[in-house]
N, C-alpha and C positions, 0 to 999 in steps of 0.2 A: 655791644649790647643793642638789641633791637629798639626801635623807637616806640613800639607798641607791645604791650603784654598780651593783648588779644586783638585779632582782626578778623572780620568777616568780609569776604570779597565776593560779590555777585551771588549771594546766597538766595535761593528761591525754595519755597516749599508749597506743595499742593496736596490737598486731600481730595478724594473723589468729588469732582464737580466744583471745587473751590480752590482758587489760588490764594494762599494766605500771605506768603511773603514773596515779593517780586524784586529781584536784583538788589538785595539789601547790602549796604556797605556800612561797616561799623569799625571804629578804632578806639582802643582804650589804652591810654598811657599810664605808666606807673603812678599811683596816688590819685588818679582821677575817680570821680564818682559821677555816674550818669543816672538819670531818672527816665523811665519809659512811661509815656502818657499817651492816651488815645481812647477812642470810643471802644465799647465792646465789639469784638470781632476784628479789631485793627491788626492783630498779630503779635501783641505783646507777649502773651503766654507761649506762643509757638516759638518766638525768638529765644526766650529764656530756655525753653525745653530743647532747642537745638544746641545751645552752648553748654547745656548740662547733660547732654547725651540721651535724653528721653526720646527725642525725635531725630531723624537724620534728614539733612537737606536733600532736595532733589538735584540741586546743582550748586556750584560755588565752592569756595574753600574757606577753611578756618585755619588761622595761623596763631600759634602761641610763641611768643618771643621771636617772631619772624620766621618760624619753621612750620611747615604744614603739619596739621594735627588731625587725626581721625578720632572723633569722640563718639563712640558707638554705644556707650552705656554710661549711666551715672557714675559707676566706679571709675571709668576712664577719666571722666571730668574731675572727680575727686582726686585722682592721682596727679592731675595737672593743677590742682589748687583751685578748682572751680566748684562753687556751690551756690545754691539758691535758697532763699528764705521765702516761702510762699505766704500769701496774704491771709491765711487762716487766722482767726482771732487768737487762738492759742491751741496748741495740741494738748497741753496738759495745764488746765486752769489753776492748779494749786502750786505751781512753781513760777519763778520769775521769767521775765522776757529772755534774759541771758541764758538761763537754764533751758528754756524751750529752744533757743537757737542752737545750742551745743548738744542737744539731746542726741545720743548715739555717738558722740565724739568726745566723751568725757575722758580726761587723762586718768589712767589707772596704773596702779603699781602691782606688778605680778609678784606673788610670794616666791621667795627663794627656796 
């Protein structure tokens, strides 16, 4: 088993005229919880969008369970077990926090 479930090695991301992430290294072990903190413009959202397939890094690599992974879309990330809960107050104010988190991922039973 790999030591890390998720690794980013030498990841960089630029947008026209702005280098947002520069040589980022990140390691996540099974069961760990990390918090991203920083000022506006520090690259937190870009970091999350890279591991969830919204943006592609300009350089570096992403490893899942020690194996190189290409996360080109949010569906790729979802297939690898990666998801993000964004900081919107609520998408649907009349349902619970848990229901908001699992919106679109509800368990359903198909009729026979």
